[in-house]
C-alpha positions as CSV (number, residue, x, y, z in Angstrom):
1,M,120.9,108.4,164.4
2,T,123.3,111.2,163.8
3,H,125.5,108.6,162.1
4,D,122.8,107.9,159.6
5,N,122.3,111.6,158.8
6,T,126.0,112.0,158.1
7,L,126.0,109.1,155.7
8,D,122.9,110.4,154.0
9,R,124.5,113.9,153.6
10,R,127.6,112.3,152.2
11,R,125.6,110.2,149.7
12,F,123.6,113.3,148.7
13,L,126.8,115.3,148.2
14,V,128.5,112.6,146.2
15,A,125.4,112.0,144.0
16,T,124.9,115.8,143.5
17,A,128.6,116.2,142.5
18,G,128.4,113.3,140.1
19,T,125.2,114.7,138.5
20,A,126.8,118.1,138.1
21,A,129.9,116.7,136.5
22,S,127.8,114.6,134.1
23,A,125.7,117.6,133.1
24,T,128.9,119.6,132.4
25,L,130.3,116.9,130.2
26,L,127.1,116.5,128.3
27,A,126.8,120.2,127.8
28,G,130.3,120.3,126.3
29,C,129.4,117.4,124.0
30,S,126.2,119.0,122.7
31,A,127.7,122.3,121.5
32,S,126.1,123.5,118.4
33,G,129.2,123.2,116.3
34,D,128.8,126.6,114.7
35,E,132.6,127.0,114.7
36,G,133.0,125.2,111.4
37,D,132.8,126.8,108.0
38,E,130.2,124.3,106.7
39,S,132.0,124.2,103.3
40,G,132.3,120.4,103.5
41,N,135.9,120.6,102.5
42,G,138.0,119.3,105.3
43,G,141.1,119.5,103.2
44,G,141.6,115.7,103.1
45,D,142.8,113.8,100.1
46,G,140.0,111.2,100.3
47,D,142.4,108.3,100.8
48,G,141.4,107.7,104.5
49,G,142.1,104.5,106.4
50,D,145.4,105.3,107.9
51,G,144.3,106.3,111.3
52,G,146.1,109.7,111.0
53,S,149.5,108.1,110.8
54,G,150.1,108.4,107.1
55,A,150.4,104.6,107.0
56,P,148.4,102.2,104.9
57,D,146.1,100.0,107.0
58,A,148.4,96.9,106.8
59,V,151.4,98.9,108.0
60,A,149.4,100.7,110.8
61,D,148.1,97.3,112.0
62,F,151.5,95.7,111.9
63,L,153.2,98.6,113.7
64,G,150.4,99.1,116.2
65,D,152.5,97.7,119.1
66,A,155.9,98.7,117.7
67,N,158.4,100.6,119.7
68,N,159.1,104.1,118.5
69,Y,156.3,104.2,116.0
70,D,154.7,107.6,115.7
71,G,153.5,107.6,112.1
72,V,155.4,107.4,108.8
73,V,158.4,109.6,108.1
74,D,158.1,110.9,104.5
75,E,161.5,110.6,102.8
76,T,160.2,110.6,99.2
77,G,162.7,112.5,97.0
78,A,165.7,111.2,98.9
79,D,168.2,109.0,97.2
80,E,169.3,107.4,100.5
81,V,167.6,107.0,103.9
82,T,169.1,105.8,107.1
83,V,167.3,103.6,109.7
84,A,169.0,103.2,113.1
85,V,168.9,99.7,114.5
86,G,168.6,99.6,118.3
87,P,169.3,103.3,118.8
88,G,170.4,104.1,122.4
89,G,170.3,100.4,123.2
90,N,166.6,100.3,122.7
91,N,164.7,97.5,120.9
92,S,163.4,99.7,118.1
93,F,164.1,101.0,114.6
94,D,164.4,104.8,114.1
95,P,162.3,105.7,112.2
96,A,160.0,102.7,112.6
97,A,158.2,103.5,109.4
98,V,159.5,105.4,106.4
99,R,158.0,106.3,103.0
100,V,160.4,106.4,100.0
101,D,160.4,106.4,96.2
102,A,161.2,103.3,94.2
103,G,165.0,103.3,93.6
104,T,165.8,104.7,97.1
105,T,168.6,103.0,99.1
106,V,167.8,102.3,102.7
107,V,170.8,101.9,105.0
108,W,170.3,100.2,108.4
109,E,172.9,101.2,110.9
110,W,173.3,99.1,114.0
111,D,173.7,101.2,117.2
112,S,173.5,98.3,119.6
113,P,174.3,94.6,119.4
114,N,172.3,91.4,118.8
115,H,169.8,92.7,116.2
116,N,168.9,91.8,112.7
117,V,166.5,93.0,110.0
118,V,164.3,90.2,108.7
119,A,161.5,90.6,106.2
120,E,158.1,89.6,107.6
121,N,155.7,90.4,104.8
122,V,157.0,91.8,101.5
123,P,155.9,92.1,97.9
124,T,159.3,90.9,96.5
125,D,162.0,88.4,97.3
126,W,163.8,90.8,99.7
127,S,164.7,88.9,102.9
128,G,166.5,91.5,104.9
129,H,169.7,90.7,106.9
130,E,169.1,87.6,109.1
131,D,172.5,87.5,110.8
132,F,172.8,89.1,114.2
133,E,175.1,92.1,114.2
134,N,176.8,94.5,116.6
135,G,177.0,98.3,116.8
136,G,178.7,99.9,113.9
137,F,177.5,97.4,111.3
138,T,175.6,98.6,108.2
139,Y,173.3,96.8,105.7
140,E,171.7,98.5,102.7
141,H,169.1,97.6,100.2
142,T,167.8,99.5,97.2
143,F,164.0,99.1,96.9
144,E,163.1,99.1,93.2
145,E,159.5,97.8,93.5
146,A,156.6,99.7,95.0
147,G,154.9,98.1,98.0
148,E,154.8,97.7,101.7
149,Y,157.9,96.0,103.2
150,L,157.3,94.9,106.8
151,Y,160.3,93.7,108.9
152,V,161.3,92.8,112.4
153,C,164.3,92.0,114.6
154,T,163.6,88.4,115.2
155,P,164.8,88.1,118.9
156,H,163.0,91.3,119.8
157,K,159.8,91.1,117.7
158,S,157.7,90.1,120.7
159,V,158.8,93.3,122.5
160,G,157.9,95.5,119.6
161,M,161.0,95.8,117.4
162,K,159.2,96.2,114.1
163,G,159.6,98.4,111.1
164,A,158.2,99.2,107.7
165,I,159.4,100.7,104.4
166,I,156.6,102.0,102.2
167,V,157.9,102.3,98.6
168,E,155.9,104.4,96.1
């Protein structure tokens, strides 16, 4: 019978600890929220829908499983922007997403071999550079028309080698 009492004590302790932890979590969730300024102005621009990444929904969805994607790099105002292709031998673009003004030239610089840059969903007839290239190769394109230009490295798309240019 001693055995049964030990198990009962253990069950009691586990149940009590679980209840105490739950109560602590609930107490933290039910704070009054008096810390806010109640002005109703969160400082947002009202656009919403980008999941905090600065990306339009279509871009954020497309890049959701992309390697090296950590939001959009804002390069508006620059005449030329460089995107590394396969940096450090990785199957990624760096940056994975960049925002530029119309008229900006984007230069893709290959850092590792056997990659390409192929348009996946674009508002114009830009097709990218479909040939596989090696480290040291560069390809450039000047984006004249606003829109979202989604692209991939075709042999590495399935492992997340995706990118986007957002032209304003």
